[in-house]
FIGUTI-309375 format. One record per residue (C-alpha): residue in three letters; residue number from 0; x, y, z. Coordinates in steps of 0.1 Angstrom, whole numbers, plus 5000, padded with zeros to 4 digits. Layout:
BEGIN
res=ALA n=NUM xx=X yy=Y zz=Z;
...
END
This chain:
BEGIN
res=MET n=0 xx=6890 yy=9410 zz=5823;
res=ASP n=1 xx=6927 yy=9391 zz=5821;
res=PHE n=2 xx=6912 yy=9356 zz=5834;
res=ALA n=3 xx=6946 yy=9337 zz=5829;
res=ARG n=4 xx=6965 yy=9366 zz=5851;
res=VAL n=5 xx=6936 yy=9365 zz=5878;
res=LEU n=6 xx=6934 yy=9326 zz=5879;
res=SER n=7 xx=6975 yy=9326 zz=5881;
res=THR n=8 xx=6977 yy=9354 zz=5907;
res=LEU n=9 xx=6953 yy=9336 zz=5930;
res=ALA n=10 xx=6963 yy=9301 zz=5922;
res=GLU n=11 xx=6999 yy=9307 zz=5932;
res=PHE n=12 xx=6989 yy=9324 zz=5963;
res=LEU n=13 xx=6966 yy=9298 zz=5975;
res=GLU n=14 xx=6993 yy=9271 zz=5968;
res=ARG n=15 xx=7021 yy=9291 zz=5985;
res=GLU n=16 xx=7000 yy=9292 zz=6017;
res=GLY n=17 xx=6988 yy=9254 zz=6014;
res=ILE n=18 xx=6950 yy=9265 zz=6012;
res=PRO n=19 xx=6927 yy=9238 zz=5998;
res=TYR n=20 xx=6910 yy=9253 zz=5967;
res=ALA n=21 xx=6894 yy=9245 zz=5932;
res=VAL n=22 xx=6881 yy=9265 zz=5904;
res=VAL n=23 xx=6842 yy=9263 zz=5901;
res=GLY n=24 xx=6818 yy=9287 zz=5881;
res=ALA n=25 xx=6821 yy=9290 zz=5845;
res=PHE n=26 xx=6860 yy=9278 zz=5844;
res=GLY n=27 xx=6849 yy=9245 zz=5865;
res=LEU n=28 xx=6824 yy=9238 zz=5840;
res=GLN n=29 xx=6849 yy=9247 zz=5811;
res=ALA n=30 xx=6871 yy=9218 zz=5826;
res=TYR n=31 xx=6843 yy=9194 zz=5817;
res=GLY n=32 xx=6840 yy=9208 zz=5783;
res=LEU n=33 xx=6811 yy=9234 zz=5785;
res=GLY n=34 xx=6825 yy=9269 zz=5774;
res=ARG n=35 xx=6800 yy=9296 zz=5783;
res=ALA n=36 xx=6805 yy=9338 zz=5784;
res=THR n=37 xx=6817 yy=9343 zz=5824;
res=MET n=38 xx=6826 yy=9378 zz=5839;
res=ASP n=39 xx=6841 yy=9369 zz=5868;
res=VAL n=40 xx=6864 yy=9344 zz=5886;
res=ASP n=41 xx=6848 yy=9320 zz=5910;
res=LEU n=42 xx=6871 yy=9295 zz=5934;
res=VAL n=43 xx=6861 yy=9274 zz=5964;
res=ALA n=44 xx=6884 yy=9277 zz=5994;
res=GLU n=45 xx=6890 yy=9259 zz=6029;
res=VAL n=46 xx=6869 yy=9283 zz=6053;
res=GLY n=47 xx=6896 yy=9283 zz=6078;
res=ALA n=48 xx=6916 yy=9303 zz=6051;
res=ARG n=49 xx=6889 yy=9334 zz=6046;
res=GLN n=50 xx=6909 yy=9362 zz=6066;
res=ARG n=51 xx=6939 yy=9353 zz=6047;
res=VAL n=52 xx=6921 yy=9353 zz=6011;
res=LEU n=53 xx=6904 yy=9386 zz=6022;
res=ALA n=54 xx=6939 yy=9401 zz=6029;
res=PHE n=55 xx=6954 yy=9389 zz=6001;
res=LEU n=56 xx=6926 yy=9406 zz=5977;
res=GLU n=57 xx=6927 yy=9433 zz=5994;
res=ALA n=58 xx=6964 yy=9441 zz=5995;
res=LEU n=59 xx=6960 yy=9433 zz=5953;
res=GLY n=60 xx=6935 yy=9463 zz=5957;
res=TYR n=61 xx=6902 yy=9445 zz=5954;
res=GLU n=62 xx=6871 yy=9460 zz=5972;
res=THR n=63 xx=6854 yy=9433 zz=5991;
res=LEU n=64 xx=6820 yy=9437 zz=5983;
res=HIS n=65 xx=6803 yy=9411 zz=6007;
res=VAL n=66 xx=6814 yy=9388 zz=6029;
res=SER n=67 xx=6798 yy=9361 zz=6049;
res=SER n=68 xx=6808 yy=9326 zz=6064;
res=GLY n=69 xx=6803 yy=9308 zz=6033;
res=TYR n=70 xx=6812 yy=9335 zz=6008;
res=SER n=71 xx=6829 yy=9364 zz=5996;
res=ASN n=72 xx=6832 yy=9389 zz=5963;
res=HIS n=73 xx=6854 yy=9414 zz=5953;
res=LEU n=74 xx=6859 yy=9437 zz=5926;
res=HIS n=75 xx=6891 yy=9454 zz=5915;
res=PRO n=76 xx=6891 yy=9487 zz=5901;
res=VAL n=77 xx=6913 yy=9478 zz=5870;
res=PRO n=78 xx=6894 yy=9460 zz=5848;
res=ALA n=79 xx=6920 yy=9436 zz=5838;
res=MET n=80 xx=6917 yy=9423 zz=5876;
res=GLY n=81 xx=6879 yy=9419 zz=5873;
res=ARG n=82 xx=6853 yy=9406 zz=5901;
res=VAL n=83 xx=6863 yy=9374 zz=5920;
res=ASP n=84 xx=6840 yy=9355 zz=5942;
res=PHE n=85 xx=6852 yy=9331 zz=5970;
res=VAL n=86 xx=6827 yy=9302 zz=5985;
res=TYR n=87 xx=6843 yy=9287 zz=6015;
res=VAL n=88 xx=6837 yy=9252 zz=6029;
res=GLY n=89 xx=6852 yy=9232 zz=6057;
res=GLY n=90 xx=6847 yy=9202 zz=6082;
res=ASP n=91 xx=6833 yy=9171 zz=6061;
res=THR n=92 xx=6822 yy=9190 zz=6032;
res=GLY n=93 xx=6856 yy=9204 zz=6026;
res=ARG n=94 xx=6874 yy=9171 zz=6032;
res=LEU n=95 xx=6855 yy=9155 zz=6003;
res=LEU n=96 xx=6855 yy=9184 zz=5979;
res=PHE n=97 xx=6889 yy=9191 zz=5981;
res=GLY n=98 xx=6899 yy=9150 zz=5985;
res=GLN n=99 xx=6879 yy=9143 zz=5954;
res=CYS n=100 xx=6888 yy=9168 zz=5928;
res=SER n=101 xx=6886 yy=9145 zz=5898;
res=ARG n=102 xx=6895 yy=9172 zz=5868;
res=ALA n=103 xx=6922 yy=9198 zz=5864;
res=LEU n=104 xx=6918 yy=9231 zz=5845;
res=ASP n=105 xx=6950 yy=9234 zz=5825;
res=LEU n=106 xx=6965 yy=9274 zz=5829;
res=GLY n=107 xx=6998 yy=9270 zz=5809;
res=GLU n=108 xx=7021 yy=9252 zz=5832;
res=ARG n=109 xx=6995 yy=9252 zz=5860;
res=HIS n=110 xx=6969 yy=9227 zz=5865;
res=LEU n=111 xx=6941 yy=9242 zz=5888;
res=PRO n=112 xx=6920 yy=9215 zz=5904;
res=VAL n=113 xx=6882 yy=9213 zz=5897;
res=PRO n=114 xx=6855 yy=9194 zz=5916;
res=ARG n=115 xx=6835 yy=9163 zz=5908;
res=PRO n=116 xx=6804 yy=9171 zz=5886;
res=GLU n=117 xx=6787 yy=9164 zz=5912;
res=HIS n=118 xx=6801 yy=9187 zz=5936;
res=LEU n=119 xx=6796 yy=9213 zz=5909;
res=ALA n=120 xx=6760 yy=9205 zz=5908;
res=ALA n=121 xx=6756 yy=9208 zz=5946;
res=MET n=122 xx=6771 yy=9245 zz=5945;
res=LYS n=123 xx=6745 yy=9250 zz=5917;
res=VAL n=124 xx=6716 yy=9240 zz=5935;
res=HIS n=125 xx=6730 yy=9259 zz=5965;
res=ALA n=126 xx=6729 yy=9289 zz=5944;
res=MET n=127 xx=6694 yy=9283 zz=5931;
res=LYS n=128 xx=6680 yy=9282 zz=5966;
res=ASN n=129 xx=6697 yy=9312 zz=5977;
res=ASP n=130 xx=6691 yy=9333 zz=5944;
res=PRO n=131 xx=6663 yy=9321 zz=5928;
res=GLY n=132 xx=6666 yy=9347 zz=5899;
res=ARG n=133 xx=6699 yy=9322 zz=5891;
res=THR n=134 xx=6676 yy=9291 zz=5885;
res=LEU n=135 xx=6677 yy=9288 zz=5847;
res=GLN n=136 xx=6712 yy=9292 zz=5840;
res=GLU n=137 xx=6718 yy=9267 zz=5871;
res=MET n=138 xx=6694 yy=9245 zz=5861;
res=ALA n=139 xx=6710 yy=9244 zz=5824;
res=ASP n=140 xx=6746 yy=9239 zz=5838;
res=ILE n=141 xx=6730 yy=9210 zz=5863;
res=GLN n=142 xx=6716 yy=9195 zz=5831;
res=PHE n=143 xx=6751 yy=9196 zz=5813;
res=LEU n=144 xx=6769 yy=9182 zz=5842;
res=LEU n=145 xx=6742 yy=9154 zz=5847;
res=ARG n=146 xx=6748 yy=9143 zz=5810;
res=LEU n=147 xx=6784 yy=9139 zz=5816;
res=PRO n=148 xx=6795 yy=9099 zz=5812;
res=GLY n=149 xx=6794 yy=9085 zz=5848;
res=VAL n=150 xx=6778 yy=9111 zz=5871;
res=ASP n=151 xx=6760 yy=9098 zz=5901;
res=GLU n=152 xx=6727 yy=9110 zz=5895;
res=GLU n=153 xx=6713 yy=9098 zz=5928;
res=GLU n=154 xx=6742 yy=9119 zz=5944;
res=VAL n=155 xx=6727 yy=9150 zz=5925;
res=ARG n=156 xx=6691 yy=9142 zz=5933;
res=GLY n=157 xx=6700 yy=9139 zz=5970;
res=TYR n=158 xx=6713 yy=9176 zz=5969;
res=PHE n=159 xx=6681 yy=9188 zz=5954;
res=GLU n=160 xx=6661 yy=9170 zz=5980;
res=ARG n=161 xx=6683 yy=9183 zz=6008;
res=ALA n=162 xx=6674 yy=9217 zz=5993;
res=GLY n=163 xx=6641 yy=9211 zz=5991;
res=LEU n=164 xx=6640 yy=9217 zz=5957;
res=LEU n=165 xx=6637 yy=9183 zz=5944;
res=GLU n=166 xx=6608 yy=9194 zz=5919;
res=ARG n=167 xx=6636 yy=9209 zz=5898;
res=TYR n=168 xx=6655 yy=9178 zz=5898;
res=HIS n=169 xx=6624 yy=9164 zz=5883;
res=GLU n=170 xx=6618 yy=9189 zz=5857;
res=ILE n=171 xx=6658 yy=9188 zz=5844;
res=LYS n=172 xx=6652 yy=9152 zz=5839;
res=ARG n=173 xx=6621 yy=9155 zz=5821;
res=LEU n=174 xx=6638 yy=9181 zz=5800;
res=ALA n=175 xx=6670 yy=9159 zz=5790;
END
């Protein structure tokens, strides 16, 4: 997959359309110093733009594999364009997340916004709750995020508590 090409194409569209967005997943973690293998590009965008995002991706030749109010997954038949996953947020969550992006992923001349580590952790907690098969990888990523200087551990703990996964938070802390 040509990650730079895909990220650049998506960022250009989102910025041109004035759609709030940020890079999450493996590339979001990379902006904080964690390199890990990935097979896709993950972004978060404002929920009100979902239909425009879907139309744009389909115009590029992506097949929409799944779409719900909060997610969409897309696969291109050309391997270089690969898989793209979107998370959609709105309301107070969107304002907070997009308004507090604290890091940028540098892609040549373009600087792509990345959420705060606490917000990346929140998305990973949500992913664990929705797909328990992802728990081990998500917990390792959250453990990395919790080790970053200045991370609000109580905020992250709150995300676990609200998801009913507080024991997982304690497990991460025991392993730290």
